[in-house]
Backbone as JSON, one array per atom type, in Angstrom:
{
  "sequence": "MPRIELVTGDITVQRVDVIVNAANSSLLGGGGVDGAIHAAGGPEILAECRRLRATTLPDGLPTGDAVATTAGRLPARWVVHTVGPVWPGDGPEADARRMLLAAAYRNSLDLAESLGAASVALPAVSAGVYGWPAADAARVALSTAADATTAADLRFVLFSPAMHGVFADAAAALGLAVATD",
  "N": [[95.99, 80.07, 0.06], [97.0, 76.92, 0.3], [100.4, 75.43, 0.82], [101.83, 73.86, -1.76], [103.28, 71.01, -2.95], [105.02, 68.89, -5.59], [106.03, 65.72, -5.96], [107.98, 63.06, -7.25], [107.39, 59.36, -6.52], [107.07, 57.06, -4.14], [103.96, 56.9, -2.31], [103.66, 55.54, -0.04], [105.75, 55.84, 1.57], [106.01, 58.37, 2.62], [106.44, 60.74, 5.13], [104.22, 62.2, 6.78], [101.28, 63.58, 8.12], [98.84, 62.82, 7.16], [97.96, 60.27, 4.64], [96.56, 60.23, 1.68], [94.2, 57.99, 0.29], [93.61, 56.51, -2.65], [90.95, 54.89, -2.85], [89.01, 51.94, -3.17], [85.36, 51.64, -3.51], [84.51, 49.42, -1.61], [86.42, 49.52, 0.36], [88.16, 47.48, 1.23], [90.75, 47.09, 0.12], [92.88, 46.75, -2.87], [94.16, 47.37, -6.05], [96.91, 49.09, -7.58], [97.36, 52.41, -5.82], [95.91, 51.88, -3.64], [95.92, 49.03, -3.14], [98.99, 49.27, -2.49], [99.01, 50.78, -0.21], [97.54, 49.34, 1.56], [99.1, 47.0, 1.72], [101.61, 47.99, 2.8], [100.94, 49.48, 4.89], [99.85, 47.21, 6.79], [97.85, 44.74, 8.41], [96.27, 46.51, 10.43], [94.93, 48.42, 9.11], [93.11, 47.34, 7.16], [91.66, 46.05, 8.94], [90.37, 47.92, 10.56], [89.14, 49.19, 8.27], [87.28, 47.02, 7.8], [85.61, 47.19, 10.24], [84.37, 49.59, 9.79], [82.92, 49.02, 7.46], [81.1, 47.22, 8.65], [79.66, 48.69, 10.05], [79.22, 51.84, 9.97], [79.34, 52.1, 7.09], [77.87, 50.03, 5.61], [77.29, 49.76, 2.83], [79.55, 50.45, 1.63], [82.07, 53.01, 0.9], [80.77, 55.89, -0.69], [81.27, 57.28, -3.92], [83.3, 60.03, -4.12], [83.33, 60.78, -1.38], [84.91, 60.64, 1.89], [86.92, 58.93, 4.35], [88.33, 58.34, 7.64], [91.14, 56.39, 8.81], [93.33, 54.31, 10.94], [96.84, 54.65, 10.26], [98.42, 52.28, 10.32], [101.35, 50.63, 9.78], [102.46, 52.3, 8.5], [104.45, 55.4, 7.68], [102.72, 57.65, 8.67], [100.14, 59.26, 10.61], [97.5, 58.88, 10.0], [95.29, 57.33, 7.56], [93.5, 58.67, 4.83], [90.66, 57.64, 3.23], [89.55, 57.77, 0.11], [87.08, 57.69, -2.58], [87.37, 58.0, -6.02], [85.99, 58.92, -9.01], [85.39, 56.67, -11.86], [86.43, 57.1, -15.27], [84.14, 58.55, -17.41], [84.2, 58.75, -19.97], [84.52, 60.96, -22.87], [81.79, 63.39, -23.1], [78.25, 64.09, -21.86], [78.05, 62.94, -19.33], [80.72, 63.61, -18.34], [81.24, 65.94, -16.82], [79.49, 65.91, -14.42], [81.0, 63.72, -13.19], [83.72, 65.03, -13.03], [82.99, 66.81, -11.22], [82.52, 65.24, -9.01], [85.06, 63.86, -8.82], [86.61, 66.34, -7.74], [85.29, 66.74, -5.48], [86.12, 64.45, -4.33], [88.7, 65.15, -3.59], [88.36, 67.45, -2.0], [86.74, 66.55, -0.06], [88.6, 64.77, 1.4], [90.62, 66.51, 1.95], [89.43, 68.44, 3.58], [88.61, 66.47, 5.65], [91.25, 65.77, 6.51], [91.99, 68.07, 7.73], [90.16, 68.41, 9.82], [91.11, 66.47, 11.55], [93.52, 67.89, 12.28], [95.69, 67.77, 10.74], [99.05, 68.7, 9.54], [100.39, 68.15, 7.24], [99.93, 66.58, 4.35], [99.67, 63.89, 2.23], [99.13, 63.23, -1.23], [97.89, 61.28, -3.96], [97.48, 60.81, -7.51], [94.32, 60.83, -7.78], [91.99, 58.4, -9.43], [93.33, 58.53, -11.8], [94.68, 56.18, -12.57], [93.85, 53.07, -12.7], [91.23, 53.5, -12.95], [90.99, 55.21, -15.23], [91.13, 57.8, -15.78], [91.83, 60.79, -17.81], [95.16, 61.92, -17.43], [95.95, 64.56, -17.76], [93.65, 66.09, -17.25], [92.79, 64.97, -14.78], [95.09, 66.15, -13.39], [94.48, 68.84, -13.51], [91.91, 68.92, -12.19], [92.64, 68.08, -9.59], [94.63, 69.9, -8.73], [93.46, 72.24, -8.98], [91.36, 72.06, -7.21], [92.82, 71.73, -4.86], [94.26, 74.08, -4.69], [92.16, 75.81, -4.11], [91.39, 74.9, -1.41], [90.88, 75.34, 2.15], [92.78, 74.59, 3.98], [95.36, 74.59, 6.12], [97.27, 72.92, 5.82], [100.52, 71.37, 4.74], [100.3, 70.36, 1.43], [101.31, 67.53, -0.5], [101.52, 66.35, -3.72], [102.12, 63.01, -4.33], [103.51, 61.45, -6.99], [103.33, 58.69, -9.14], [105.26, 58.15, -11.43], [107.76, 59.73, -13.48], [106.46, 60.72, -15.83], [104.09, 61.21, -15.01], [104.26, 63.16, -13.0], [105.51, 65.29, -14.55], [103.18, 65.76, -16.17], [101.46, 67.04, -14.01], [103.09, 69.07, -13.11], [102.8, 70.66, -15.48], [100.26, 71.25, -15.44], [100.0, 72.7, -13.2], [101.27, 74.86, -13.84], [99.84, 75.9, -16.05], [97.63, 76.53, -14.7], [98.55, 78.62, -13.31], [99.73, 78.47, -10.93], [101.89, 78.52, -8.21], [104.22, 76.0, -7.34], [105.98, 73.87, -5.37], [108.64, 71.76, -6.64], [110.27, 68.42, -6.93]],
  "CA": [[96.28, 78.88, -0.69], [97.99, 75.89, 0.88], [101.63, 75.07, 0.09], [101.7, 72.71, -2.69], [104.51, 70.31, -3.71], [104.93, 67.76, -6.44], [107.15, 64.78, -5.77], [107.85, 61.62, -8.0], [107.93, 58.57, -5.47], [106.26, 56.07, -3.29], [103.37, 57.59, -1.3], [103.67, 54.73, 1.4], [106.97, 56.06, 2.65], [105.97, 59.64, 2.96], [106.44, 61.23, 6.49], [103.17, 63.34, 6.66], [100.09, 63.35, 9.15], [97.75, 61.99, 6.53], [98.31, 59.65, 3.21], [95.24, 59.96, 1.11], [94.13, 56.48, -0.2], [92.7, 56.31, -3.81], [90.4, 53.39, -2.6], [87.67, 51.5, -3.99], [84.16, 51.67, -2.56], [84.75, 48.29, -0.64], [87.44, 49.92, 1.49], [89.04, 46.31, 1.4], [92.14, 47.09, -0.68], [92.67, 46.64, -4.15], [95.3, 47.57, -6.98], [97.38, 50.48, -7.32], [97.68, 53.19, -4.66], [95.02, 51.44, -2.76], [96.79, 47.87, -2.62], [100.25, 49.45, -1.81], [98.81, 51.43, 1.05], [96.95, 48.31, 2.31], [100.22, 46.17, 1.93], [102.79, 48.62, 3.42], [100.25, 49.7, 6.29], [99.55, 46.25, 7.43], [96.56, 44.49, 8.76], [95.5, 47.28, 11.0], [94.25, 49.19, 8.42], [92.1, 46.35, 6.77], [90.81, 45.62, 10.29], [89.45, 48.99, 10.65], [87.98, 49.24, 7.18], [86.14, 46.07, 7.9], [84.74, 47.75, 11.01], [83.73, 50.7, 9.05], [81.97, 48.35, 6.43], [80.1, 46.45, 9.51], [79.12, 49.58, 11.04], [78.58, 53.02, 9.31], [79.36, 52.07, 5.66], [77.57, 48.59, 5.25], [77.32, 49.63, 1.61], [80.68, 50.8, 1.04], [82.12, 54.38, 0.78], [80.32, 56.51, -2.0], [82.29, 58.24, -4.76], [83.52, 61.57, -3.65], [83.4, 60.77, 0.12], [86.08, 60.31, 2.31], [86.88, 58.45, 5.44], [89.69, 58.19, 7.96], [91.63, 55.12, 9.73], [94.78, 54.41, 11.31], [97.81, 54.48, 9.24], [99.09, 51.05, 10.45], [102.69, 50.69, 9.64], [102.67, 53.59, 7.62], [104.96, 56.54, 8.48], [101.78, 58.64, 8.85], [99.22, 59.16, 11.49], [96.03, 58.57, 9.36], [94.94, 57.23, 5.9], [92.12, 59.19, 4.35], [90.41, 56.84, 2.11], [88.45, 58.46, -0.71], [86.82, 57.13, -3.75], [87.15, 58.82, -7.13], [85.23, 58.29, -10.05], [85.89, 56.04, -13.14], [86.31, 58.09, -16.21], [82.91, 58.09, -18.35], [84.82, 59.04, -21.7], [83.95, 62.46, -23.14], [80.36, 63.48, -23.24], [77.39, 64.79, -20.86], [78.44, 62.78, -17.9], [82.0, 63.87, -17.87], [81.31, 67.19, -16.12], [79.2, 65.49, -13.42], [82.11, 62.96, -12.73], [84.59, 65.78, -12.68], [82.66, 67.31, -9.82], [82.84, 64.06, -7.81], [86.64, 63.96, -8.5], [86.77, 67.5, -6.89], [84.63, 66.36, -4.42], [87.01, 63.54, -3.42], [89.89, 65.76, -2.98], [87.95, 68.49, -1.14], [86.25, 66.11, 1.2], [89.92, 64.26, 1.83], [91.35, 67.68, 2.65], [88.51, 68.82, 4.84], [88.63, 65.37, 6.98], [92.54, 65.84, 7.12], [91.87, 69.55, 8.41], [89.5, 68.27, 10.98], [92.07, 65.55, 12.24], [94.56, 68.34, 12.76], [96.94, 67.52, 9.84], [99.8, 69.73, 9.29], [100.96, 67.72, 6.31], [98.98, 65.5, 3.58], [100.21, 63.36, 0.73], [98.14, 62.62, -2.01], [97.88, 60.41, -5.19], [96.35, 61.28, -8.57], [93.04, 60.08, -7.57], [91.41, 58.04, -10.45], [94.17, 58.68, -12.96], [95.22, 55.05, -12.93], [93.1, 51.86, -13.21], [89.93, 54.22, -13.25], [91.08, 55.56, -16.59], [90.95, 59.23, -15.91], [92.96, 61.36, -18.47], [96.17, 62.36, -16.58], [96.04, 65.97, -17.7], [92.32, 66.57, -16.69], [92.79, 64.56, -13.49], [95.86, 66.82, -12.63], [93.87, 70.06, -13.44], [90.97, 68.98, -11.1], [93.31, 67.92, -8.3], [95.26, 71.07, -8.47], [92.7, 73.59, -8.52], [90.76, 71.91, -5.94], [93.86, 71.88, -3.71], [94.41, 75.58, -4.5], [90.98, 76.38, -3.47], [91.18, 74.35, -0.14], [91.12, 76.33, 3.14], [93.34, 73.88, 4.89], [96.43, 75.05, 6.52], [98.4, 71.82, 5.8], [101.33, 71.34, 3.41], [100.02, 69.39, 0.47], [102.43, 67.06, -1.23], [101.2, 65.17, -4.46], [102.84, 62.04, -4.7], [103.19, 60.97, -8.39], [104.15, 57.41, -9.24], [106.18, 58.22, -12.47], [108.03, 61.03, -13.7], [105.67, 61.3, -16.86], [102.65, 61.89, -14.38], [105.02, 64.33, -12.4], [105.19, 66.29, -15.67], [101.57, 66.13, -16.34], [100.89, 67.68, -12.83], [103.83, 70.54, -13.3], [102.25, 71.31, -16.61], [98.75, 71.75, -15.13], [100.12, 73.75, -12.38], [101.95, 76.07, -14.7], [98.81, 76.37, -16.88], [96.63, 77.19, -13.76], [99.36, 79.78, -12.57], [100.04, 77.99, -9.35], [103.52, 78.23, -7.87], [104.19, 74.77, -6.74], [107.35, 73.25, -5.4], [108.66, 70.41, -7.4], [111.55, 67.78, -6.86]],
  "C": [[97.37, 78.18, 0.09], [99.09, 75.69, 0.03], [101.47, 73.79, -0.63], [102.99, 72.28, -3.16], [104.17, 69.1, -4.54], [106.11, 66.91, -6.29], [106.91, 63.42, -6.57], [108.25, 60.56, -6.85], [106.82, 57.44, -5.29], [105.35, 56.6, -2.03], [103.25, 56.71, 0.0], [104.93, 55.06, 2.15], [106.94, 57.47, 3.1], [105.62, 60.08, 4.35], [105.65, 62.38, 6.51], [102.08, 62.69, 7.87], [99.18, 62.47, 8.61], [98.18, 61.38, 5.04], [96.81, 59.73, 2.91], [95.39, 58.76, 0.01], [93.09, 56.96, -1.69], [92.05, 54.86, -3.66], [89.24, 53.3, -3.64], [86.5, 51.45, -3.0], [84.18, 50.68, -1.4], [85.55, 48.68, 0.59], [88.48, 48.59, 1.64], [90.2, 46.08, 0.63], [91.63, 46.78, -2.25], [93.95, 46.62, -4.88], [95.82, 48.97, -6.83], [97.68, 51.07, -6.07], [97.16, 52.42, -3.6], [95.84, 49.96, -2.23], [98.18, 48.05, -2.23], [99.96, 49.89, -0.47], [98.36, 50.12, 2.04], [98.21, 47.3, 2.78], [101.29, 46.85, 3.03], [102.12, 48.91, 4.9], [99.92, 48.42, 7.08], [98.2, 45.98, 7.7], [95.55, 45.48, 9.52], [94.51, 48.12, 10.23], [93.07, 48.58, 7.81], [91.12, 46.29, 7.82], [89.93, 46.79, 10.43], [88.62, 49.51, 9.51], [86.78, 48.24, 7.39], [85.18, 46.55, 8.62], [83.97, 49.01, 10.62], [82.56, 49.95, 8.17], [80.93, 47.74, 7.33], [79.31, 47.45, 10.22], [78.45, 50.74, 10.11], [78.7, 52.97, 8.05], [78.9, 50.7, 5.23], [77.6, 48.47, 3.52], [78.48, 50.12, 0.88], [80.81, 52.57, 1.15], [81.65, 54.95, -0.72], [81.6, 57.06, -2.64], [82.08, 59.61, -4.34], [83.72, 61.7, -2.21], [84.53, 60.49, 0.39], [85.99, 60.0, 4.03], [88.3, 58.1, 6.05], [90.0, 56.88, 8.9], [93.05, 55.33, 10.08], [95.58, 54.29, 10.2], [98.51, 53.12, 9.48], [100.42, 51.16, 10.74], [103.16, 51.95, 9.02], [103.5, 54.64, 8.3], [104.08, 57.74, 8.51], [101.03, 58.5, 10.03], [97.91, 58.61, 11.06], [96.07, 58.26, 7.98], [93.65, 57.88, 5.82], [91.93, 58.48, 3.14], [89.56, 57.7, 1.29], [88.25, 57.86, -2.08], [86.47, 57.99, -5.03], [86.35, 58.16, -8.33], [85.83, 57.55, -10.97], [85.6, 57.0, -14.14], [85.11, 57.51, -17.13], [83.3, 58.04, -19.73], [84.17, 60.53, -21.68], [82.41, 62.29, -23.45], [79.74, 64.03, -21.99], [77.74, 64.4, -19.57], [79.73, 63.09, -17.4], [82.15, 64.97, -16.85], [80.85, 66.72, -14.47], [80.3, 64.65, -12.63], [83.19, 63.88, -12.32], [84.32, 66.43, -11.37], [82.84, 66.37, -8.65], [84.36, 63.96, -7.53], [87.12, 65.27, -7.64], [86.34, 67.1, -5.57], [85.67, 65.29, -3.45], [88.23, 64.11, -2.96], [89.51, 66.85, -2.0], [87.49, 67.74, 0.05], [87.63, 65.31, 1.98], [90.75, 65.4, 2.73], [90.51, 68.15, 3.83], [88.53, 67.85, 6.01], [90.14, 65.57, 7.33], [92.69, 67.12, 7.99], [91.27, 69.17, 9.9], [90.25, 67.23, 12.03], [93.15, 66.42, 12.75], [95.81, 68.25, 12.1], [97.71, 68.62, 9.73], [100.5, 69.4, 7.85], [100.15, 66.6, 5.66], [99.67, 65.16, 2.45], [99.23, 62.83, 0.26], [98.35, 62.23, -3.29], [97.14, 61.15, -6.27], [95.36, 60.48, -8.59], [92.42, 59.9, -9.06], [92.08, 58.3, -11.77], [94.88, 57.46, -13.3], [94.24, 54.12, -13.32], [91.64, 52.6, -13.65], [89.85, 55.2, -14.44], [90.98, 57.11, -16.63], [91.86, 59.98, -16.68], [93.98, 62.19, -17.37], [95.95, 63.95, -16.6], [94.65, 66.56, -17.1], [92.3, 66.41, -15.22], [93.91, 65.64, -12.86], [95.17, 68.26, -12.62], [92.84, 70.23, -12.18], [91.74, 68.92, -9.87], [94.04, 69.15, -7.85], [94.53, 72.37, -8.02], [91.84, 73.2, -7.31], [91.67, 72.11, -4.68], [94.27, 73.32, -3.67], [93.54, 76.15, -3.78], [90.7, 76.05, -2.09], [91.6, 75.57, 0.87], [92.01, 75.56, 4.09], [94.7, 74.83, 5.0], [97.55, 74.22, 6.21], [99.09, 72.18, 4.64], [100.64, 70.3, 2.42], [101.3, 68.99, -0.24], [101.63, 65.94, -2.24], [102.28, 64.34, -4.74], [102.69, 61.31, -5.96], [104.1, 59.79, -8.62], [105.0, 57.32, -10.44], [106.49, 59.63, -12.68], [107.33, 61.52, -14.84], [104.54, 61.89, -16.15], [103.26, 63.19, -13.41], [104.89, 65.39, -13.39], [104.01, 66.86, -15.92], [101.08, 67.11, -15.25], [101.79, 69.13, -12.7], [103.11, 71.2, -14.44], [100.98, 71.92, -16.25], [99.08, 72.75, -14.23], [100.67, 75.04, -13.0], [100.73, 76.8, -15.65], [97.39, 77.09, -16.04], [97.36, 78.5, -13.07], [99.65, 79.82, -11.21], [101.55, 77.9, -9.35], [103.32, 76.91, -6.87], [105.85, 74.41, -6.57], [107.49, 71.79, -5.93], [110.19, 69.61, -6.69], [112.28, 67.62, -7.84]]
}
């Protein structure tokens, strides 16, 4: 199991090899984590995303997939963009969407591993504007991270003390030993 750490803070200032971006499928920036990463990283990230859209991803990045770009001005080597699912509400579609959320984390971590990353900062994918219930998002994120085969240190960078608490509670419920700030 990789080393997992929970911190409260700004993902754009993390000194790691890879920062995972909770992107939208257009890859052209947006709100929340995506907007913050594009703003702090500068125009290099957007330029590379536009190249991806013009070449290999003309229809955008599918939900659950991941792609890497430069980190621009961020204190990281790469940004791994992933698209999490929008919360469908309770019902039959929730389990299928939950698998897509796990895929977003798994594919991001696999890509970071292929890049040779020794450290990865991750947000709470889908737990913001996409409406995913925080406790469920935390369980999916942490269980997927715990099952990852990566040797990288994983740091969940959570935007508020409340979200940090939700992730800490989920880690305890899953029986995971995680470092916290």
